[in-house]
N, C-alpha and C positions, 0 to 999 in steps of 0.2 A: 400654749395652744399647739396642737399637732400641725406640722407644716404640710403633711401629705393629705391630699384630698380636701383642702380648704375650699370654702365657698367664697368666691371673689366677685364683687360687683364692679364693673368697669363703666365709668361715666365719661364718654368721649363723643363730641359732635362729629368728628371726622370718621367716616365709616372705614376708611383705609387704616387709620391709626388704631381704631378699635379692633379691627380684625387682626392686625399684627400683634396687639397685646393678647387677644384671646388665644391665638395659636401658641404663643410662648407659654402662657399659663396652663393651657390644656396639655401641652407637651410635658409639663412638670407635674401633671396629675391633678390639677385643680379643676373645680367646677366653676364655670364662668357665665355670668349674665351681663348683658350689655344694655346700657341706657344712653340716650342721645343728648340729654341736657340735664342741668342740675335739678329741675323740678321733677322730671321723670325718675332721676336717680334717687331722690329723697323718698318718693312714693314706693319705689321698689325696695329700698333699704328698710323702710318701716314694715313692708309686707313680708319680706323674706329673711331679714336679720342676717346679713352676710358676715363672714369672719373678717373680711378686709374690703375696704373701699379704695379704689384707685380712680382718681378724678383729674381731668384736665382742668385748667383754671379758666381759660378764655372760652366761654360757651354762651349761646343765646339763652334767653328766659331766665336762668339762674346760673351765675358763674361758680367756679370752684370754691372761692372764699365763702360765698353765701351758703353753699351746700355744706361746707365744713362747719360753719357756725350753727346751722340748723341741726346737724348731727350731734354736736356737743350740747345743744340745748334740749335734746330729746333724751329723757331718762332711760329709755330702752336701748338707745344707740350710742350713748355718750362714751362708752368704753371701746367702741369699734375703732381700730386703727385706720388712719386715713393717710394715703400717700398722694401728694399733689404732683401732677405732671405739668410742666410749663416750658414754653420756648423762651420765656422771659428770664433774664439773669440779673435784673436790678435788685440790689440788696433790700430796697424798700418793699419789693414784692415778697421777699423771704420773711421780712418782719410782719407783713400783713398776714402771711400764711401762719406764722407763729401765733399771732393774736387770734386768728380764726380757729386755732386748735389743731392744726395739722401736725402729724407725728414726724413726718419726713417729706422730702420732695425730691424729684428727679428732673434734671434739665434735659430737654430734647436738644439734639438727637441723643439717644442712649443706645447701648448695646444690650444684648440678652443677659450677660453676666451682671451688669450694673443693676438691671431691673430685678433679677433673681435675688441679688443681695439685699435690696431694699425690701422685697416681699418677705424674705426669710427673716430679716431683722424685725419687721413689723409683726409677723405672726409669732415670733419667739418672745415678745414682750410679755412678761408674767405679772409684773406689778400693776395693780389697778390704777387707773388714771387719777382717781380721787385721792390716792395716798400722797401725803405731803402737802404743805400749803402752797398756794400760788404765789409766785414772786412778781412784784411790781418793779420793773426796771426801766431805766431811760437809756436809750441807745442814741449815740450821736453819729450822724452821717454828715461830715463836713460841718457846716454851721447849723444844721437842722437837728432837732431833738425829736425822737420817736418814743412814745410810751409803749412798753411791752408788758403784757401780763400772761404768764405761763408757768407751768410747773417745772421743777428742776429737771425731772427726767425728760420732759418734752423739750426743754431748752438743750439738754445734752444730746438727745437724739437728733434734733434739728442741726446742732452744730456739727455733729459727726456726719450727718448726711450732706451738709454743706461742704465739709472738707472732702468727703468721698466724691461729691459732684465735681469739685474743683480738680481733684486728682484724676478723675475719670475724663473730664474735659481736656485736661492737660495731656493725658495719655492719648486721647483721640487726636488732639492737635499734633502731638509729636508723631503719631502714627501717620497722620495725613501728610505732615511735612516730609517724613521719611519716604512715603509713597511718591509724593510729588518730586522729591529729589531723585529717586530711582527712575521715575517716568521721564523726568527731564534729561537725566543721563542717557537713558535708552533712546529718547527722542533725538538728542543731540548726536548720538552714535549712528542712529538710523538716517538722520539728515546728512551726516557726513558721508555715510556709505552711499546713500542715494545720490548725493551731489557728486561724489567721485565717479559713480557709475554713469550718471547723466553727462558729466564732463567728458568721460572717456567715450561715451556713445556719440556725443556731439563732435568730439575730435575725429572719431572714425568717419562720421557722416561728412564732416568738413573735408577730410582727406579724400573720401570717395567723390564728393562733389568737385573738388579741385582736380582730381584725376580725370573725371568725366569731362569737365570744362576744357582741360588741356587737350584731351583726346578729340573733343568736338572742334576746338580751335585748330588743331593740326589737320583735322579732316576738312574743315572749311578752307584752310589755307591751301591744302593740296588741290581742292576743287577750284579755288580761285586761280591758282597758278596754272592748273590744267586749262581752265577757260581762257586765260590770257594767252597761253601758248597756242591753243587751238585757233583763236582769232588772229594771232600774229602769223601763224602758218597760213591761214586763209588769205591774209593780206599779201604775204610773200608770193602766194600762188598767182594772185592778180598781177603783181609787179613783174613776175617772170614772163608773163604774156606781153608785157609792154616794156622792153628793155630801155627805151628812151626815157622813161619816167621811173626807172628803178631807184628806190630809196625815197621817192617823193613823199609817200604817206608818212614815213618815219620822220622826215625833215619837217613836214607840216606839223606833226604831233609835237616835236621838240619846240618849235616856235610858238605854237598855241599854248603850251605849258608856260613858257616864259611870259607871254602876255597875261595868262591867267594869274600868275604870281604877282605881276605888276598891278592887277586889279583886285588883289587880296582874296582870291578864292581859297577855300579850305583845302587841306591835303586830300580829303576825300573827293572833293570836286575836281581837283587837279588830276587825280588818278583816273577818274572817268573821262576827263578831257583828253588825257594822253591816249587812252584806249580808243576813243572815238576818232582821234586824229590818225591812228595807225590803220583804221579800217574805213576811213571816210570814202574811199574810192572802190570799196569791195564790190559795188554793183557793176563795175566794169568787167567782171568775170563773164557776163552774158553778152558783152559786145564783141563782135568778131575781131580777131587779132589784126586782120588787114586794115581795119578802120583805125584801130588804136595806133598802129605803126605807120600809117599812111604819111609819106614824106611831104606831100603838098597840102594845100588848104583843103578842108572838108567841104563837100557840097551841102546844100540845105538838108537833104535826106540824112546824110551821114552825121551832121551836127545834131539833128533831131534824135538820132539813135544814141549819140553820146549823152545827150541830156537825160536819157532815161536812167542813167546809172544811179542817180540820187534816190529815186523811188525804188529801184531794184535793190539797192543797198538796204533801204528800210525794210523791204519785204523779207530779205534774207535774215536780218538781225532781229526782227520784231518778236519772234517767239523764243528768243534766248533770254533767260531770266537774269539779266544783269542788275546789279544794284544801282545803276545809273541809267538815264534815258538814252542809251547809246543809239538805238534805232532812230529815235526822233532827231537826235543831233546830226546823224549821218544823212537822214532824209531832208534836213533843212540847210545843209551847209552851202547850197547854191541859192538860197532865198536872199532877197535884198530888202532893205528897209522900205523902199518906195513901191514894193509889190512887183518889181520887174523881173524878179528871179524865178526859179523853178524848183520843184515841180508844181507847187500849189499857189504860187504868187502870194505868199504870206507877207504881212506888213509889220513893221515896228516891233513892239514887245510880244507879238504873237510868235516871233522867232526866238527860240531859246538863246540865252546869252552864250552858251558854249558853241552853238551853231554860228552866232555872229562872230565869235573869236576865230573859229575855223575858217570862216569866209575870208577874213583879212589875211590869216596865215597862208591859206591856199593861194590867194591871188599873188601875194608877195613872193612866195616860194616858186610858183609857176613862172612868173615873169622874170625871176632872177636866174633861171636855169634854162638849158637848151631843151626844146621840144622837137618832135619829129618834123614839124613843118617850118621851124625857124630856130635861129640861134638865140642864146640868152639875151634878153633886153637890158638886163642890169638892174641893180637895186634902186638906183635913182629914178628910173622910169616907173618902177613898181611903187615907189613912194609917191611920185606925182599922181599916179592912178588912184591910190587910196585916199590921198588928201583931197583930190578933186571929188571923190565920191563920198567923203565924210559927211554924215548927216543926211545924205540922199540914198546911197546904196549901202554904205557901211556905217556901223555904229561909231559915232565920233569919239566916244570914250575908249573904245577898243583901238581905233586908229591912233589916238593920242598915247595910249599905253605902248603900242609898238614903236612909235617915234622915240619915246624916252629910252626904250630898250636899245634901239639902234644907236642913238646919240651917245649912250653910256658905254657903247662897245660890248654889250652883252650878247649880241647876235650879229653874224655876218653870213651872207649866202655861201652855200657850197656849190661849186661848179660840178654839175653831174656829167 
């Protein structure tokens, strides 16, 4: 049979698979007709007498085995070569195809060259199918026996197609494995490249972040130091107006920090307490120097003027963005537990702990040093004063902390 321009009937229920087959065959110069199941394929074969029938096995209505048997039983079609297409690879299906009268078969997925080879082989077959006796054989698959009846040429063709299928599948498998190996190698190389690039990018980002953080930390440290220096300078300005109390604020701050440590305040809290102590009398900047330095006792008006310094200190400091409540501590350092203090008459826990610490430190330091209107009273008198006021005017825990400090020799008054 001439291979060129053969009339091929394709029986395939998958429209996609059927169209793929049609395009390959048409590209090779063949005329192609499509049927969608075995029954339709048989009807078209009887009506149009194709040169070759290519049929899928698994189809609705009539499968490929039944179609092949019907073609072999039809006197007008029995010599028509049949190629079975199947996704099945079980040897039992191959034997069923042999018994059904198939000339050859092709396992899906297949490529164009394998299909063209099967078509060429089927169309080249010159010997009539009836030539030679049918052979009755028994094939053993494991412990199962299968009876096979087929002609010698049919068996040889099917054996050759089986071998070719196996070789083709092995080639496809090897090709797939080679492609996978190549893709895996390329993927690994790409992953390593991307990972290296990502790590380098992250390293650079980390270095930039660290640089920015160091820069910000330095900036904040400079701002912090500038703030402390400015406040300290402000406190020094106040003390220069009152030479009798020069150094008082710093000494109060030092004692307050010792008490704070005894009460287990954090380093952060101690730093805020130190700063509040340094500026606790900053409000005195608005009090006339003659009142601050008056050698005798203050009259009621003058003492009332002096008492404004706590609130004035609060007003001066309240708009400065400290990380601690400095303005509140300064504004409360003359408050007393029983509400007898000033400027607001706060009671108990309404007074900040740092302000309660400053209250004790301020009283002890003031009584232990010389003032414009009197000589130093001494630390023992100061101790009697705060012990008498413990739990009434002064926080008893703060008083107890100071007494432990004094008894352990951690603090002694400086004579100003």
